[in-house]
C-alpha positions in Angstrom: 115.1 18.7 18.0 113.1 16.5 15.5 109.5 17.6 14.7 107.2 14.6 14.2 103.7 15.1 13.1 100.8 12.9 14.3 97.5 12.5 12.5 94.5 10.2 12.3 92.0 9.7 9.5 89.8 6.7 10.1 86.8 5.2 8.5 85.6 1.8 7.4 83.1 2.1 4.6 80.3 -0.2 3.4 79.5 0.0 -0.3 76.1 -1.8 0.0 74.3 0.1 2.7 71.9 3.0 1.9 73.5 5.0 4.7 76.1 7.7 3.8 78.8 9.2 6.0 78.9 12.9 6.2 80.9 15.4 8.2 78.4 15.2 11.1 79.4 11.5 11.7 83.1 12.5 12.1 82.2 15.4 14.4 80.1 13.0 16.5 83.1 10.7 17.0 86.2 12.8 16.8 87.3 15.8 14.7 90.2 17.4 16.4 93.0 19.9 15.4 96.2 20.7 17.1 96.7 20.3 20.9 93.2 19.0 21.4 94.5 15.8 19.9 96.9 15.3 22.8 94.2 16.0 25.4 91.8 13.6 23.8 94.1 10.6 23.1 96.7 10.8 25.8 96.3 7.8 28.2 94.1 5.9 25.7 95.0 2.4 24.3 94.7 3.7 20.8 97.1 4.1 17.9 97.4 7.8 18.6 97.8 7.1 22.4 100.8 4.9 21.4 102.2 7.7 19.2 102.0 10.1 22.0 103.5 7.8 24.7 106.4 6.7 22.6 107.4 10.1 21.5 106.9 11.6 24.9 109.0 8.9 26.6 111.8 8.8 24.0 115.3 9.7 25.2 115.8 11.7 21.9 114.8 15.3 21.5 111.4 15.2 19.9 108.7 17.8 19.4 105.2 16.2 18.9 103.3 18.2 16.3 99.6 17.3 16.5 97.9 17.9 13.1 94.4 16.5 12.6 92.4 13.6 13.8 89.1 12.6 12.1 87.3 9.4 12.9 83.7 8.2 12.3 82.0 5.0 13.2 81.9 2.5 10.3 79.0 3.2 8.0 78.2 3.9 4.3 80.4 5.5 1.7 81.9 8.9 2.7 80.5 11.8 0.7 82.9 13.5 -1.7 82.4 16.9 0.1 83.2 15.4 3.5 86.4 13.8 2.3 87.5 16.9 0.5 86.9 19.0 3.6 88.9 16.6 5.9 91.6 16.2 3.3 91.9 20.0 2.9 92.1 20.4 6.7 94.7 17.6 6.9 97.0 19.0 4.2 96.5 22.5 5.6 97.5 21.4 9.0 100.7 19.9 7.6 101.5 22.9 5.5 101.0 25.2 8.5 103.4 23.1 10.6 106.3 22.6 8.1 109.0 21.8 8.3 108.4 18.3 9.7 111.1 15.6 10.1 108.6 12.7 10.2 104.9 11.8 10.1 102.9 9.2 12.0 99.5 8.6 10.4 96.8 6.3 11.8 94.5 5.0 9.0 92.0 2.2 8.6 92.6 1.1 5.1 89.0 0.4 4.0 87.6 3.8 3.5 85.5 4.4 0.3 84.5 7.8 -0.9 81.8 8.6 -3.4 83.6 8.7 -6.8 87.0 7.9 -5.1 87.4 4.2 -4.3 90.8 4.4 -2.6 91.0 7.6 -0.6 93.8 6.5 1.7 96.0 6.0 -1.4 95.1 9.5 -2.6 95.7 11.0 0.9 99.2 9.5 1.0 99.9 10.8 -2.5 98.9 14.3 -1.5 100.8 14.2 1.7 103.9 13.1 -0.2 103.5 16.0 -2.6 103.2 18.3 0.4 106.2 17.1 2.4 108.4 15.7 -0.3 109.9 12.2 -0.7 112.6 12.4 1.9 110.5 12.7 5.1 109.7 9.3 6.6 106.0 8.4 7.0 104.8 5.4 9.1 101.1 4.3 9.2 99.1 2.0 11.4 96.3 0.0 9.6 93.4 -2.1 10.7 93.6 -5.8 10.3 90.7 -5.5 7.9 92.4 -3.0 5.6 92.3 -3.3 1.8 95.8 -2.4 0.7 96.8 -1.1 -2.8 100.2 -1.5 -4.4 100.6 2.3 -4.6 100.2 2.8 -0.8 103.4 0.8 -0.3 105.2 3.0 -2.8 104.4 6.2 -0.8 106.0 4.6 2.3 107.1 1.1 3.1 106.3 1.5 6.8 102.9 0.1 7.5 102.0 -1.6 10.7 98.7 -3.6 10.8 96.9 -4.7 13.9 97.7 -8.3 14.9 94.6 -8.9 17.1 90.9 -9.3 16.5 89.3 -8.0 18.6 91.7 -5.1 18.1 93.4 -4.8 21.4 96.9 -4.0 20.1 96.2 -0.7 18.4 98.3 1.0 21.1 101.2 -1.4 20.5 101.1 -0.8 16.7 101.2 2.9 17.4 104.4 2.3 19.5 105.8 0.2 16.6 105.2 2.8 14.0 106.7 5.5 16.2 109.7 3.3 16.9 110.2 2.9 13.1 110.1 6.6 12.5 112.7 7.2 15.2 114.9 4.5 13.8 114.8 6.4 10.5 115.5 9.7 12.0 118.1 8.8 14.7 119.7 5.7 13.4 119.4 6.3 9.6 117.6 3.0 9.2 116.3 2.4 5.6 113.2 0.3 5.5 111.7 -1.5 2.5 108.5 -3.5 2.0 107.4 -6.7 0.3 103.7 -6.6 -0.5 101.5 -9.4 -1.9 97.8 -9.1 -2.6 95.9 -12.4 -2.7 92.8 -13.1 -4.8 90.7 -13.9 -1.7 87.6 -12.0 -0.4 87.1 -13.3 3.1 84.2 -12.8 5.6 85.6 -11.5 8.8 83.6 -13.5 11.3 86.2 -16.3 11.6 89.2 -14.0 11.7 89.5 -14.0 15.5 93.2 -14.1 16.4 92.7 -16.3 19.6 91.7 -19.3 17.5 91.2 -20.4 13.9 92.9 -19.7 10.6 93.9 -16.0 11.4 95.6 -17.1 14.6 97.7 -19.5 12.5 98.7 -16.7 10.2 99.5 -14.2 13.0 101.6 -16.8 14.7 103.6 -17.3 11.5 103.9 -13.6 11.1 105.4 -13.2 14.6 107.8 -16.1 13.9 109.0 -14.4 10.7 109.7 -11.2 12.6 112.6 -13.1 14.3 114.3 -13.5 10.9 117.3 -11.2 10.4 116.4 -8.4 8.0 112.6 -8.7 8.8 111.2 -6.1 11.3 107.5 -6.4 11.0 104.9 -8.6 9.2 101.3 -7.5 8.8 98.5 -9.9 7.7 95.4 -8.2 6.4 92.1 -10.0 6.1 90.6 -7.2 4.0 87.1 -5.7 4.3 84.7 -7.4 2.0 81.9 -4.9 2.2 84.0 -2.3 0.4 83.5 -2.8 -3.3 86.9 -1.6 -4.6 89.8 -2.8 -6.7 91.9 -3.1 -3.6 89.4 -5.3 -1.6 91.1 -8.5 -0.8 93.4 -10.3 1.6 97.0 -9.2 1.6 100.2 -9.0 3.6 103.2 -6.7 4.0 106.7 -7.5 5.2 108.7 -4.6 6.4 112.5 -4.8 6.9 115.9 -4.1 5.5 116.8 -7.2 3.6 114.9 -7.2 0.3 115.7 -10.8 -0.7 114.8 -12.3 2.6 111.6 -10.2 2.9 110.5 -11.4 -0.5 111.0 -15.0 0.4 109.1 -14.5 3.7 106.2 -12.8 1.9 105.9 -15.6 -0.7 105.9 -18.3 1.9 103.3 -16.6 4.0 101.1 -16.0 1.0 101.1 -19.7 0.2 100.2 -20.5 3.8 97.4 -18.0 3.7 96.0 -19.3 0.5 96.0 -22.8 1.9 93.9 -21.8 4.8 91.2 -19.9 2.8 88.4 -22.5 3.3 88.8 -22.3 7.1 87.4 -18.8 7.0 84.0 -19.9 5.8 81.4 -20.8 8.4 77.6 -21.5 8.3 75.4 -19.7 10.8 72.0 -20.3 12.2 69.1 -17.9 11.5 67.8 -15.6 14.2 65.0 -18.1 14.9 67.3 -21.0 15.1 69.9 -19.1 17.2 67.2 -18.1 19.7 66.0 -21.6 20.1 69.5 -22.8 20.9 70.0 -20.0 23.4 66.7 -20.8 25.2 67.8 -24.4 25.5 70.9 -23.5 27.5 71.1 -23.8 31.3 74.3 -21.9 31.8 75.3 -20.1 34.9 76.6 -17.1 32.9 74.8 -15.3 30.1 74.6 -16.6 26.5 75.2 -14.0 23.8 73.2 -13.9 20.6 75.4 -11.9 18.3 73.4 -10.2 15.5 76.5 -9.9 13.2 74.6 -8.8 10.1 73.6 -5.6 11.8 76.8 -5.0 13.7 77.5 -1.2 13.4 81.3 -1.7 13.4 80.7 -3.7 10.2 78.6 -0.8 9.0 75.2 -2.2 10.0 72.5 0.3 10.6 72.0 -0.9 14.2 68.2 -0.9 13.8 67.2 -4.2 12.2 64.4 -5.9 14.0 64.2 -9.6 13.1 66.0 -10.9 16.2 64.1 -8.4 18.5 60.8 -9.5 17.0 61.6 -13.2 17.6 62.4 -12.4 21.3 59.3 -10.4 21.9 57.1 -13.0 20.1 58.6 -15.7 22.4 58.2 -13.5 25.5 61.8 -14.0 26.4 62.6 -12.8 29.9 65.8 -12.3 31.9 67.3 -11.0 28.7 68.8 -7.8 27.4 68.7 -6.5 23.8 70.9 -3.7 22.7 71.9 -1.3 21.6 69.1 -0.5 19.1 69.7 2.7 17.1 66.4 4.7 17.4 66.7 8.4 18.2 63.0 8.9 17.4 62.0 6.5 20.1 64.5 8.0 22.6 62.9 11.4 22.0 59.4 9.9 22.8 60.8 8.3 26.0 62.4 11.7 27.0 59.0 13.4 26.5 57.2 10.8 28.6 59.9 10.7 31.4 61.3 7.9 33.6 58.8 5.6 35.1 56.1 6.3 32.4 54.6 4.1 29.8 54.9 5.1 26.2 53.9 3.6 22.8 56.8 3.2 20.4 57.7 1.9 17.0 61.1 0.3 17.6 63.8 0.1 14.9 63.3 -0.6 11.2 63.6 3.0 10.2 67.0 3.0 8.3 66.8 -0.4 6.6 63.2 -1.5 6.8 63.8 -4.2 4.1 65.5 -6.2 7.0 62.5 -5.8 9.3 59.8 -3.3 9.8 59.4 -1.2 13.0 57.8 -3.1 15.9 54.9 -1.4 17.6 55.2 -1.8 21.4 54.1 -0.4 24.7 57.2 0.2 26.8 58.0 1.3 30.3 60.8 3.9 30.5 63.3 2.9 33.2 66.3 5.2 32.8 67.3 8.0 30.5 70.9 9.2 29.9 73.0 11.5 27.8 74.7 8.4 26.5 78.2 9.4 27.5 80.6 6.9 29.1 84.2 5.7 29.0 85.2 2.3 27.8 86.4 -0.1 30.4 88.4 -1.9 27.7 90.5 -3.6 26.7 89.2 -2.6 23.3 89.6 1.2 23.0 90.2 1.3 26.8 89.6 4.7 28.4 88.2 6.2 25.2 85.2 8.5 25.7 82.0 7.3 23.9 79.0 9.6 23.2 75.9 7.8 22.0 73.9 11.0 21.7 71.4 9.9 24.4 70.3 6.4 25.6 67.1 5.0 27.0 66.5 1.8 29.0 63.0 0.5 28.4 61.2 -2.7 29.2 58.7 -4.4 26.8 56.9 -7.2 28.5 59.8 -8.6 30.5 62.6 -7.8 27.9 65.1 -5.1 28.7 66.0 -3.0 25.7 68.6 -0.3 25.4 68.0 2.4 22.8 70.9 4.4 21.5 71.1 7.8 19.7 73.7 6.8 17.1 74.8 3.4 15.7 77.4 1.8 17.9 78.3 -1.8 18.6 77.8 -3.1 22.1 81.6 -3.7 22.5 81.9 -2.6 26.0 79.6 -3.4 29.0 79.7 0.2 30.0 77.1 0.8 27.3 74.7 -0.9 29.7 76.3 -0.2 33.1 76.1 3.5 32.6 72.3 3.0 32.7 72.5 0.9 35.8 72.1 -2.4 34.0 74.4 -5.3 35.0 74.6 -7.6 31.9 75.9 -10.5 34.0 72.5 -10.8 35.7 70.8 -11.7 32.4 70.5 -15.2 30.9 70.5 -14.0 27.3 72.3 -10.9 25.8 71.2 -10.1 22.3 73.8 -7.8 21.0 74.5 -6.0 17.7 78.2 -7.1 17.6 80.6 -9.3 15.8 84.0 -10.0 17.5 85.3 -6.8 19.2 82.9 -7.2 22.1 84.6 -10.5 23.1 87.6 -8.6 24.5 85.4 -7.3 27.3 82.6 -9.7 27.4 84.3 -13.1 27.2 85.1 -13.2 31.0 81.4 -12.4 31.7 79.6 -14.9 29.5 79.3 -18.6 28.9 78.8 -18.9 25.2 78.4 -16.9 21.9 75.9 -17.9 19.3 76.4 -16.0 16.1 73.3 -15.6 14.1 73.0 -14.3 10.5 69.7 -12.4 10.6 69.0 -10.2 7.6 71.3 -7.2 7.4 73.7 -5.3 5.1 76.7 -7.0 6.8 75.7 -10.5 6.1 78.3 -13.3 6.4 77.2 -14.6 3.0 79.1 -12.5 0.5 77.5 -14.1 -2.5 74.4 -12.0 -1.8 76.3 -8.8 -2.5 76.4 -7.3 -6.1 80.0 -6.4 -6.6 81.0 -4.2 -9.5 84.5 -3.0 -8.8 86.5 -5.9 -7.2 89.1 -7.5 -9.3 87.8 -10.8 -10.7 88.3 -13.6 -10.5 88.4 -13.8 -6.7 87.8 -16.6 -4.3 85.2 -17.7 -3.1 83.0 -15.8 -5.5 84.9 -17.4 -8.3 86.1 -21.0 -7.5 88.6 -21.5 -10.3 91.3 -19.4 -8.6 94.8 -20.9 -8.1 98.2 -19.6 -7.2 101.1 -20.8 -9.3 102.3 -24.1 -8.0 99.2 -25.1 -6.0 
């Protein structure tokens, strides 16, 4: 009987937002120990769901040892106290369950902690010290991970998502579990070839259905057919984390060191050659709204407020796009979700069907738009709990800590009790709102929402309203990234270009 631990420590951190991430944010999303992990993630299309299903369905004799799962919605830098608490619990859960024969660990790869710029690297180092060098570890990583060289020395087995929107988290969980079992039952010895590229890329044009990232993922999948190569991960990096590891990179996992190195070099040159295709120019909120109003589509048009997308660590409460829509008296439209627990409380005090005066949004980052004073009718109140319809994080429970559906003039607005991207239509359906009945959907999103919304909509208009997650990286004051780096520094060349 082989004892395989499963664990999850996940956060994407923004170095340039005033928000901080504390233990409460992890407890609001997921903070689980022991068997509660199995109950929470079994049947979900997540990395941990993949771990559980693979190990449960294996023909080999395996005991799943659930350790710790801690996850928070992307936000600002994690406080040192919060990280140390979770790290202590993680290491303690491992120590309490020794001996282990293997470990599956779901990470993001772009966490930043106050005073500790590469916490995933530190976590892996401490886990290695706890379990020793002979126990295999396999990780899953986000496509937007920032990878350091040391992470690859602690284990060669890293499996990055190959889709954006991320709808293959489950499949990468299966792949990591398969690799662990290959080590334990077939004595397979994996190695890794890692290359970090001097590119800091905005993520908007990283969709894997079209564009430059699709080209790279297609090349990665082709390379996986080469003998001696088992897995290839292409990482776009997360540019809002100001760390020495912030950049694009790639990892080739396999058993033939020479072949893996050749594949990595070839892919790196291809990646570098595509760098300019990742840059796009976006309309302002005013320009984007004008375009949306000119459309005569049968299905809704989405105005994607990417600079305030909570899954890019936006506050979820900027007001410029909302102000434009109210000023133009836009009807047959839906705006959401706007993070505003203060306004939700006032709606709850007034009750459904009542009219209430509110100051909407603009409380967390007022520099990107002050609160908007309105008179609103309260339509529906909810506890904010629903289950994703998917395919992104399908079947996963979401708790928004209360929601309110209000109408201002003729504009439907959904208020939410904690920052969350509108990535699943259930955010609106659980309030009785059918988003397909609207002409315009103004959403605080980037790309993940397209997995569920694309079949429901006609067009997406990305707008770059003010916000901490702007598509224009030149506005951010980096202090820790390794320079020179493209496109912030143009005179960057790889040997032989």
